[in-house]
Every structure is written in C-alpha cells, then in structure tokens.
N, C-alpha and C positions, 0 to 999 in steps of 0.2 A: 572179648578181644583175643585174637589169635596170637600165638607166640611171636611170629614174624612181625606183626603190627606193633606189638609191645616193644620189641627190640628196636624197630624203626623209630618209635617215639622216644625211647631212651637215648638213642643216638643223636637226636635233635637237641637234647639238653646240653647246657654248658658242662664242662668237665667236673666242676665242684658238685653239681647236682647229680651227675651220673655216679660219682663216688659215693654220695649220700645214699642213693638208691641201692647200690651194691652193698654198702655196709649194713644198711637197715635190713635188706633181704637176708644177708648172712646171719644177722642177729636173730631174726625170726626163724630161720632154718635151724639154728643151734637150739633155740628154746623148744621147738617142736621135737627135735631129736632127743633132747633131755626128757621131755614129757613121755615120748614113746618108750624110751629106755626104762623110765620109772614105772610105767604101766606094765611093761613086759616083766620087770623084776617083781612087782607086786603080784601079778598073775601067777608067776612061776612059784613064788613062795607061799601063796595063799593056803594051799593044802597043808603045808608044813605047819603053819601057824594055827590052823584049825585043829590039827591032830596032836602036836607036840606041846604039852602044857608047860614045859620048861622054857619055851620061847616066849610065853605070855605071862609068866608068874608075877612079874612086876606090875602088870595092869590091875592086879587086885588092889594096889595102893592108889589108883587113880582117884577114888572118891574120898580118900582120907584127907583131913585137914593138913596143910603144909605150913610150917612156921619157919621162917628164915632166921637163922642164928646171926646175931649182929655182934 
C-alpha cells in the first residue's frame, strides 16, 4: 500500500481510531529508535570492552554461586 493510500484509509476512520493509530505508531517508532541507539552504543563500545580488561573484570564472577543475605 502506498503512503497516500494509507493516509486516505486512516482519514476514513473515526477520530478515536485515528488517535489510536497515531499513538501506536509513535510507540513503535520510539521502541525502534531505542533499539537503534542501543545497537549503535554497543557497536561503538565493543572494541573498548574487548581490549580493556578493567571494563570486564566483574564478569569473572558470573559463574560463581551467589547467595542472597537475608
């Protein structure tokens, strides 16, 4: 469906449904933007984490047993 056709179809909807379409579209766009930003950040920092052992020193504890103090 082309953009103009999509807009024409949305305009035929009642106002409440149009608002729903807009809100849902904005939510999806925000989620995608967050995913894109996280991916970019991970890609940017990947080499640092590979090379700098200080950034990953606590990962040595990942396989140790953890006991919660109560």
